[in-house]
C-alpha positions in Angstrom: 0.0 0.0 0.0 1.4 3.4 -1.0 2.5 5.6 1.8 2.3 9.4 1.1 4.6 11.8 3.0 3.1 13.6 5.9 2.1 17.1 4.7 3.7 18.5 7.8 7.1 17.8 6.5 8.8 20.8 5.0 9.1 20.5 1.2 11.8 21.8 -1.1 10.6 25.0 -2.8 11.7 23.6 -6.2 8.9 21.0 -6.2 5.5 21.6 -7.6 3.1 23.8 -5.6 0.8 21.0 -4.8 3.7 19.1 -3.1 3.1 21.3 -0.1 -0.1 19.4 0.6 0.1 16.3 -1.5 3.5 14.7 -1.6 5.4 14.7 -4.9 6.8 11.4 -3.8 4.8 8.2 -3.3 6.7 5.9 -1.0 5.7 2.2 -1.5 5.6 -0.3 1.3 8.2 -2.4 -0.5 11.1 -1.8 -2.9 13.4 -3.5 -5.3 16.8 -4.2 -3.9 19.9 -6.3 -4.8 21.1 -8.7 -2.0 24.4 -10.6 -1.8 23.6 -14.3 -1.5 27.1 -15.7 -2.0 30.5 -14.7 -3.5 29.8 -13.2 -6.9 26.1 -13.8 -6.5 23.7 -10.9 -6.4 19.9 -11.3 -6.5 17.2 -8.8 -7.2 14.4 -9.1 -4.7 11.7 -7.2 -2.8 12.4 -5.7 0.6 10.4 -3.4 2.9 11.2 0.3 2.5 13.1 1.2 5.6 11.8 3.8 8.1 14.1 6.7 9.1 14.6 6.9 12.9 15.5 10.1 14.8 18.3 12.1 13.1 17.8 10.0 9.9 16.2 10.6 6.5 14.9 8.3 3.8 16.7 8.8 0.5 15.2 7.8 -2.8 18.3 6.5 -4.6 18.7 8.0 -8.0 22.2 6.8 -8.9 24.9 4.7 -7.4 28.5 4.3 -8.6 30.6 1.2 -8.3 33.8 1.4 -6.2 36.7 -1.0 -6.0 35.6 -2.0 -2.5 32.2 -2.9 -3.8 33.9 -5.4 -6.2 35.9 -6.8 -3.2 32.8 -7.1 -1.1 30.8 -8.9 -3.8 33.7 -11.3 -4.5 34.9 -12.1 -1.0 32.7 -10.4 1.6 35.5 -8.3 3.1 35.6 -5.6 4.3 31.9 -5.8 4.9 30.7 -7.1 8.3 27.0 -7.9 8.9 25.8 -9.0 12.3 29.4 -9.5 13.4 30.4 -11.7 10.5 30.2 -12.5 6.8 27.7 -10.5 4.7 26.6 -13.5 2.6 23.1 -14.9 2.8 21.8 -12.3 5.2 19.4 -10.4 2.8 21.9 -7.6 2.9 22.3 -4.9 0.2 25.7 -3.5 -0.7 26.6 -0.3 -2.5 27.8 2.9 -0.9 28.6 5.7 -3.5 25.0 6.8 -4.0 23.0 10.0 -4.3 19.3 10.8 -4.5 16.5 12.9 -3.0 15.3 13.1 0.6 11.7 11.8 0.6 11.0 11.4 4.4 12.4 12.9 7.6 13.0 11.1 10.8 12.1 12.6 14.2 13.8 15.9 14.9 15.3 16.4 11.5 15.2 20.1 10.3 18.6 20.3 8.7 17.2 18.9 5.4 13.9 19.2 3.6 11.8 16.8 1.6 13.0 17.1 -2.0 16.6 18.0 -1.2 19.2 16.4 -3.5 21.9 14.8 -1.5 25.0 12.6 -1.8 26.0 10.4 1.1 29.2 9.5 3.0 29.6 5.9 4.0 30.4 6.2 7.7 28.2 7.4 10.5 30.2 6.5 13.6 28.6 5.5 16.9 29.2 9.0 18.3 30.2 7.7 21.7 33.6 6.1 21.4 36.9 7.9 21.7 37.6 8.1 18.0 34.2 9.4 17.1 34.4 12.1 19.7 37.7 13.1 18.2 36.0 13.4 14.8 37.6 10.2 13.5 34.3 8.6 12.6 35.8 6.4 9.9 37.9 4.8 12.7 34.9 4.1 15.0 35.9 1.7 17.8 32.4 0.2 17.6 32.6 -0.6 13.9 29.9 -3.0 12.9 28.1 -2.8 16.3 24.6 -2.2 15.1 22.6 -5.4 15.5 20.5 -6.9 18.3 22.4 -7.4 21.5 25.4 -5.5 20.1 23.9 -2.2 19.1 26.0 0.8 19.8 24.7 2.9 16.9 27.5 2.5 14.3 26.5 2.6 10.6 28.5 2.2 7.5 26.1 2.0 4.6 27.1 -0.7 2.1 29.5 -2.2 4.6 27.8 -2.9 8.0 24.2 -1.8 7.1 22.1 -1.9 3.9 23.5 0.3 1.1 22.5 1.9 -2.1 21.9 -0.9 -4.6 18.2 -0.4 -3.8 15.4 2.0 -4.6 15.5 3.6 -1.1 18.1 3.8 1.7 18.1 5.3 5.2 21.0 7.7 6.1 22.0 9.6 9.3 22.0 13.3 8.7 25.7 13.5 9.5 26.4 11.5 6.3 24.5 13.8 3.9 26.0 16.4 1.6 23.8 18.8 -0.4 24.1 18.4 -4.2 24.1 21.6 -6.3 21.1 21.9 -8.7 23.4 22.3 -11.7 25.1 18.9 -11.0 23.9 15.8 -12.7 23.1 12.6 -10.8 26.0 10.8 -12.4 28.5 13.5 -11.4 27.1 13.6 -7.9 28.0 10.0 -7.3 31.6 11.1 -7.6 31.4 13.4 -4.6 32.2 10.5 -2.3 35.2 9.6 -4.4 36.3 13.2 -4.2 35.8 13.1 -0.4 38.3 10.2 -0.2 40.9 12.2 -2.2 40.4 15.3 0.0 40.8 13.1 3.1 44.1 11.8 1.7 45.4 15.3 1.0 44.2 16.5 4.4 45.9 13.6 6.1 49.2 14.6 4.5 48.9 18.1 5.9 46.4 19.8 3.6 48.6 22.8 2.8 50.1 21.4 -0.4 50.3 24.6 -2.6 53.7 24.8 -4.2 54.8 21.4 -3.1 55.3 18.3 -5.2 52.9 15.4 -5.1 53.0 11.9 -6.7 49.8 9.9 -7.3 50.3 6.2 -7.9 47.4 4.6 -9.8 44.9 6.3 -12.1 41.7 4.7 -10.9 38.8 6.9 -9.8 40.4 7.8 -6.4 43.8 8.4 -8.0 42.4 10.6 -10.7 40.4 12.6 -8.1 43.6 13.0 -6.1 45.2 14.5 -9.2 42.4 16.9 -9.9 41.9 18.1 -6.3 45.6 18.4 -5.6 46.1 20.6 -8.6 43.1 22.7 -7.8 44.6 23.2 -4.3 47.9 24.4 -5.8 50.2 21.3 -5.7 53.2 21.7 -8.1 54.2 19.6 -9.8 51.5 16.8 -9.7 53.0 13.6 -11.0 50.8 10.7 -12.0 52.2 7.2 -12.3 50.1 4.6 -14.2 50.6 1.7 -16.6 47.9 2.6 -19.1 48.3 5.5 -21.5 44.6 6.3 -21.8 44.5 6.8 -18.0 47.6 8.9 -18.1 46.1 11.1 -20.8 43.0 11.5 -18.7 45.1 12.5 -15.7 46.7 15.2 -17.8 43.2 16.6 -18.6 42.4 16.6 -14.9 45.5 18.7 -14.0 48.6 16.4 -13.8 51.7 18.3 -14.8 53.6 15.0 -15.6 52.3 11.6 -16.5 54.7 8.7 -16.3 54.0 5.2 -17.7 55.5 3.0 -15.0 55.4 0.0 -17.2 58.0 1.5 -19.6 59.8 4.0 -17.4 61.3 3.4 -14.0 58.9 5.3 -11.7 61.5 6.1 -9.0 64.0 7.4 -11.5 61.3 9.4 -13.3 60.2 11.1 -10.0 63.7 11.9 -9.1 64.4 13.3 -12.5 61.2 15.5 -12.3 62.0 16.8 -8.8 65.6 17.7 -9.4 66.9 14.6 -7.6 65.3 15.5 -4.3 62.1 13.4 -4.4 58.5 14.4 -3.9 57.1 16.1 -0.8 54.1 13.8 -0.8 53.0 10.5 -2.3 49.4 9.1 -2.4 49.2 5.4 -3.2 45.9 4.6 -4.9 46.7 1.4 -6.7 46.5 -1.2 -4.0 49.6 -2.9 -5.4 51.8 -4.5 -2.8 54.9 -3.8 -4.9 54.7 -0.1 -5.0 55.0 0.9 -1.3 58.7 0.5 -1.3 58.9 2.5 -4.6 56.9 5.2 -2.7 59.5 5.2 0.1 62.3 5.6 -2.5 60.7 8.5 -4.4 59.5 10.6 -1.4 62.0 13.1 -0.1 63.6 13.2 3.4 60.9 14.3 5.9 58.2 13.6 3.3 54.9 11.9 3.8 53.1 8.9 2.1 49.4 8.2 2.3 47.9 4.8 1.4 44.4 5.2 0.0 43.8 1.8 -1.4 43.5 -1.7 0.1 46.5 -4.0 -0.6 45.5 -7.6 -1.3 48.2 -9.1 0.9 50.7 -8.1 3.7 53.5 -5.9 2.5 57.2 -6.1 3.6 58.6 -2.6 3.7 62.0 -1.0 4.0 61.6 0.3 7.6 65.2 1.4 7.7 64.7 3.8 4.9 61.4 5.0 6.5 63.0 5.7 9.9 66.4 7.0 8.8 64.8 9.5 6.4 62.1 10.6 8.8 59.3 9.6 6.5 55.7 9.7 7.7 53.4 6.9 6.6 49.6 7.1 6.9 46.7 4.9 6.0 43.1 6.1 5.4 39.8 4.5 4.9 36.8 6.3 3.3 36.1 10.0 3.2 36.7 11.3 6.8 37.1 14.7 8.3 34.2 16.1 6.2 36.1 15.6 3.0 33.0 15.3 0.9 31.8 18.8 1.7 35.1 20.3 0.5 35.1 18.0 -2.5 31.6 19.1 -3.6 32.6 22.8 -3.1 35.5 22.4 -5.5 33.4 20.5 -8.0 30.6 23.2 -7.8 33.3 25.9 -8.5 34.3 23.9 -11.7 37.9 23.7 -10.5 38.1 20.5 -12.6 35.8 18.4 -14.7 34.9 15.4 -12.6 32.6 14.1 -15.3 35.6 12.9 -17.2 36.0 10.1 -14.7 32.5 8.7 -15.4 32.7 6.4 -18.3 29.7 4.0 -18.3 26.0 4.0 -17.1 23.7 1.0 -16.7 20.1 0.5 -15.6 19.3 -0.8 -12.1 18.3 -4.2 -13.5 21.7 -4.5 -15.2 23.7 -4.2 -12.0 25.6 -7.5 -12.6 26.7 -6.3 -16.0 27.9 -3.0 -14.4 29.9 -5.0 -11.9 31.5 -7.0 -14.6 32.5 -3.8 -16.5 34.0 -2.2 -13.4 35.7 -5.4 -12.3 37.2 -6.4 -15.7 37.7 -2.8 -16.9 35.6 -3.6 -20.0 36.1 -0.8 -22.6 38.6 0.7 -20.1 35.7 1.5 -17.7 36.8 3.8 -14.9 33.7 5.0 -12.9 30.6 2.9 -13.7 27.3 4.3 -12.6 23.9 2.6 -12.1 20.8 4.7 -12.5 18.2 3.5 -10.0 15.6 6.2 -10.5 15.2 8.6 -13.4 14.8 12.0 -11.7 13.2 14.4 -14.2 14.2 17.4 -12.0 17.9 16.4 -12.1 20.1 18.1 -14.6 21.5 15.7 -17.2 
């Protein structure tokens, strides 16, 4: 049975006039959603539309992008954790890089209005642990604690709670980021990717203007790191990648130098481009276990390295080089410290063209094909987007 929004909820002024008394959104009792039954096995099914609790909103999902961690989750379950264990066979919905419209408000929510376009961060920490109270909500000490008997309020949509491969999703207001009217749904799914890049740059110190930065790997996060670092004044920005097409795209997004690490020694190239001193900063976005020691060899004395990708196995590093050269090594997960808000600000100001990173779009029903394109890099897919709902009010 259809469930109209309460007329008492404030409504976005851009909606039709009658939306003030009769909702422009009809919320059904059930929705279509993909669930993860087993490794590599997604199934489209019906699930109840979730209800937003206090400090939460219900989002009608318009578009969701595929991330490398989605591919990992679908293949192996990790790093998702549902009810304290594996996500398989628990009627759980993955997907975390989504955007849409607010269609219902939970109790006490006045920060957003029905009809607002929003993108979402993944992590809503518990708010009670030491890390959350420090603002480090992506490092919540109660990660995954959100189920019966172990509920401390932590949420990470698409990792520990239901995500965006569905028609509707519930989000805490702390995870929402307003989407500018002039931004398309597809571009808005890249806000979260941009947030990860900003988080990496912030972790390195943030003030990178006039300093050299190497980005290893030209996937979506790596390309966003290039674009955002250049827009913040890093000089030079050096991109290392093994595919020429990705290197060319990196140049369009602001890289000063693009080095094919398959044909040129990456450490020697960085040393050559930095006058033999090495780079101030390195952001590792490839997830390759072989490149960390290369990063240690190309960063300068007193420099910093940030790991922004998941390695697939333990890595043996040259700790002597790290210590003797006073090198700082950081690891990040997600888009912490409010990075998404700063990313969307730079995207809104047209500091770079994020749309270049989006290469393919599929319908909601064709999610398995979208996963294959993203996983196997079919047609050199970079950022693959799934359209869940065709929003006529969104700019194309």
